[in-house]
N, C-alpha and C positions, 0 to 999 in steps of 0.2 A: 466804465467805457466810454460813455458819449463824454466825459469829461476830457477825454485826449485824441479821441477820434470822431471824426465827422462821419456818421451812420445813418442812410434810409430808415425812414421814419418805422417801419415793422421791424428793423431785424435788431434791436437789442433785445425784445422776445425772443426773439427765434433762436439767436446765439445763446442768452442765458438759460434755456430751456436746453437745449445741447450740452452745456455746461455741465447743469443738476445731472442731465440722464447720462452723462459721460459718468460721474461719479457710481454708477447704480450698471455698468456696463454687464456686469456679470448678469445680470436678470434677465437681461432680453435677449429672445432670441436671433436677432439681427440688428446691426446699428449703423445709422447712417455716417459717412464722412461729413465734413463742414469745408465746403469747397471756397475759398475767397478769393475773388478773380477781380479784373477793373479793365480797361480798353486801353490804361496806358500807364507809365510810372510813375510814383508819388502821388497813390492813391490813399495812402494808410494803410495798405496791407500788410507788410512787416510790421508796423506800430500794432496793429491788431494782434497780430500773434504772439508779440511781447507780452501785451497784457493778458492773453488768453495763458499764456504759460505760465503765471503767477497764481491761477485758480485751476485749472484742470490738473486730474491726477495724473501724480509719476510724467512730468511730460518730457519728451527728448525731443529737443530742438535739433534739427539740419538743413543745409541746404541742400544738401547732397547725399544719395545714399543708393546704393548698389541693392538687389534684389536679396541677395547672399546675405549681407547686412540686416536687410527688415526684417527676415524671418527667423535670422539671430537675436536681434535685439527684441522683436514681442514674444519669442519662445524661448529665450534665456530666463525673463526676470519672473520672479515670480508674482508679482505685479503686476499686471498687464499696464506699459504704457500708454501716455497718450500721445501720438506721433505726430509732430509737426514739421512740416516741409515748406519750406520757403524758396521761392524760384520753382517753381513747378512747373513750369512751360517746358522745363525738358522731357516731359513725360509725354508732350506731344511729335517728339522727333520721330518722323516716319525712316525706315529700315533702319532703325536702330534697335537691335537685339537685346539691349540692354534696358532700355526704355518700355518696349514690347514685354518684357518679363515683368517689371515692375508693374506696369498696367492692369495685367492679369493678377499678380497679385493682391493689388487694391482693388479691383473688381470684386475678386473673392474676398477680402477681407471684413465683408460686412456681415458676414456669417457665424455664431456661435461658434460654432463644431467646424469652419474651415482650419485646414491643414495644408502643408506644402509638405513631401516628400521627397528626402534627398538621402542618396548612398554616402555611407562613412565608413571607417576601419581602415585597417591596413590593406587589404585586399578589395576595399571600397564592396565587400560583402551584407555590411549592415545596412539596413533600410530605418531611417528616424523620421520621425513626423513631427513638423514644429509647426505650432499653434500662428496663424498669422490674424485673428481676431482682436480689436483693441481700438478706442476711438482715434480717429484719423482726423486731421486739419492737415489741407494743402491750399498754399496761396500763388497764384501766377497771374501775369499779363493773359489777357484773353480767355475765353471759355475753356473748360475742360474737355476733351471728345464725349461723344454723344454716350458712349456705354458707362463710362467712369461717371458722367455728369447725373446719367439716371440711380446712382447710386448714393447721389451727394445732395445736401442742402446748398443749393448758391446764395452766395451773399454777393452781391456787386456793388463793388466801393467805387467812388467817384471822386475827383479832386475836390479839394475843398471852395469855396471863394469866399469872396470879401467880408461876406455876410455869415460866415461861417466863424464863429468862437469856440476855440479851444484851448485848452491850458499845454500851458509846457511840460512834455514829460521827463521826468528825473528819477531815476529808478529806486534810489537811495529813498524818497518821500513816498512813492508806489509801495514799492514793496511790502514794508510793514502791514500798511493799510492791506491787502492783497492777501497777506498772512493769516491777516483775523478772519476773512471770508474764506480763505482755503480750509482754516480749521473748523468754521461753522458747516463748509460743506461736507467736511467729510462725517461730522457727529452726524449732522441731519441724514447722509447717507445709510449710516449705522442705524439710526433710529428707525429709518423709514424702509429697509430695506422689505419686510415681510409682506407690509402694506404696499409698496409698490408692485409685487408678482401678483397681488391677489387682483390690483386692479388692471395691470395689465393682461391678466388671465379673461376678465371678460371684458374689456371695453369694446364700444363699437368705433370701428374705423370711420374715417373721416368721410369716406364713401366718394372717393374721386376715383377717374377710371385707368391708372397707374398703380395694378395692384403693388406693385414692390415698393414703390413711394407712399403706398398706403401703410403698408406695415414699416417702414421705415420710419414714417411719423409717429406711429402709436408710442415708441418712450416717449416722447417729449410732451405727446397726449397724457401718458400718463401722470409725468411729474406736474405737469399742471393741474390736474385733477387731485391730485395728492395734496398740493398746496391749497388745494379750491381759488385759483384763481382764474375766475370764469372771462375776466378780460383778456388775459394771455392766450385763453382756448379759443376766442373769439380772432385774435390775431393769430393763431395759427390754422385755424379755417381759411383764412379769407388766403394767407400762404399758400396752401395746399391749393386754394380754387387757382393761384395764379401759376403755380406748378404746370396744373391742370390743362390751363391755357395752352402755357409754352409748349408743353408737351405735341398740342393738337397742331399750334402754328408748325412745330419741328418737322411734323409726320407730315403736316400737307405739302412743303418743302420738300420733303426727298424726294428722288431720283422717281421713286418705285410708284409712290403713293403718285405722284404727276403721271405715271404712266397709266397706272389702274386708271384715274380718272379719266384721263383723254379716249382709254379704250371704252370704258362705259357711255361716252358721249357717243364715240363713233358707232358702238353695236346700237345707241338709242335713236341714233339717225338712221339706222338700217335694220329696223323690226323685225324684217320678216327672215333673216339672215342667221341662222344656226352654225354655219361654218365660214367662217374667213379666211382666204389665203392670205399667205406671210405677207407678199408683194402688196395685195390690197391693202393689209392693214398698215404697211409701212408709208403708202402712199397718202393714206389717211394722215397718218401721225405726219408725215415730212409737208403736209399742206395745212399745219397747224402753226403759222410762222410766228408767234408769238411765245411758243414754249420748244424747247429748246430739241426736240427731236430733227430738224432741219440741219443740225451744223455736231449733232452730238459725237460722231464720228471723225475726230480731227478736224473739224470744220466740215466734213460731208455728212449727208444724211444716216439718218438711221439705216443698219443693214440687218440682215437675218441674225447672224451671231451675236450681236449686240443686243438687239431685243431677245433671243431667247435668254441670255444671260441675265437680262434685268428682270424677266418674269420668274427665273428658277427657284428664288428661293419664296414664291408664293404659289410653289407647286404647279404651275403653268409651264406646259412644254408643248412643243409644236409636235403636231401627227400629221397623216395623211389623211384624207376623206372618205369616204365610202366607196369612190370608185378608185381609188388610190392614182388619182390623177392630178393632185393638187397636196400640195403642203402648207397646213396653214394651222387654225386653231380653231376649236370648238368653243363658241361663246360659252358655254355652260359650264366651261372648266374654269371662268371666271366669277364665275358665282360665290363663291365660297369665299374670295379675297375681296369681291367689293363688299362684303356684308360684313367681315371683319376689320378692314382697313378703311372705309371711306363713310364719311355720313351718308345717312339715306338721302335719297332722293325726294325732293320737297312733290308733293300730289300737286297737280294743278288745282285751284279753284274752281266748286262748278261752276257756272253761268248762274248768277241769281234770275229767278223765272220772276217774270213781272208779276206785279203785285195789280189786283183789282182792274177795273177798264173793262168794257165791253168790246167784243168783237166786232170789227168794221163789217 
């Protein structure tokens, strides 16, 4: 791959492990998508797809596919195809029923037993389940949406510089070499399937906070362990750590987590408060000019409806105080969300006691 494409240092190992694991996709409980993206065009995404198409199992390459075609392509093939989707930025279209349906299928398609059910027959009385699990690669300008990204291994491409030297890609020259490699991969998968299942069953996850991503990386772990490629395992571990750090950055930037963090600071400054009226909480939020609450509602400050909507996913809801005289929030209702979604507060260090010396 690196003969024809400029890739970040760690990504050849990750892509290679993903390709090998794709040949054994039938043995895994779940398998991640491969997400290739770049900030701009002409960064080598399509070239990488063209190379991968030559070595993955049963490739299906397209730049556009409908939801109905997707589950028929996967469910209608005796051998699960590797779906390769170029120009996938169309998945990010808002208010597009087709894009939303396709995203839902991709989001569910990491699970081995995932199916989509559709009615058929002359009177639409027959219900048929179509499998939607298979290896999938998609390339796009810009990052995928957060839910799809949480099910994908990200490979960020960048435009090459004058110092990056790559060979000219000629399909007629590359294809014979790729066919030799593809035949080797197919034989390797057939010979090692049983051992792969045994390793996968006892493998220790990489120990990152994102449980789903931890599971999705296990097929790559298994094939690297099976091949005794310990340098590759170190690379995979570093890659997993980088994904964990990315998740933490994204969570800290989400509106909900920002709001929880602001509320915790407000409550910390009012330690004797067990109930805070909505108006008081909003006043405190709006006063934090470095945060978005003072312009949250179309340029205006946060209002009670918007506050309640942001807190609702965390099971925090406004209620009346004991005297039924004010409507607001009990501080204790936030504690569970604080523990689950915010980093622990640093405990202040106790002042050091003076050492030695005599009393005046």
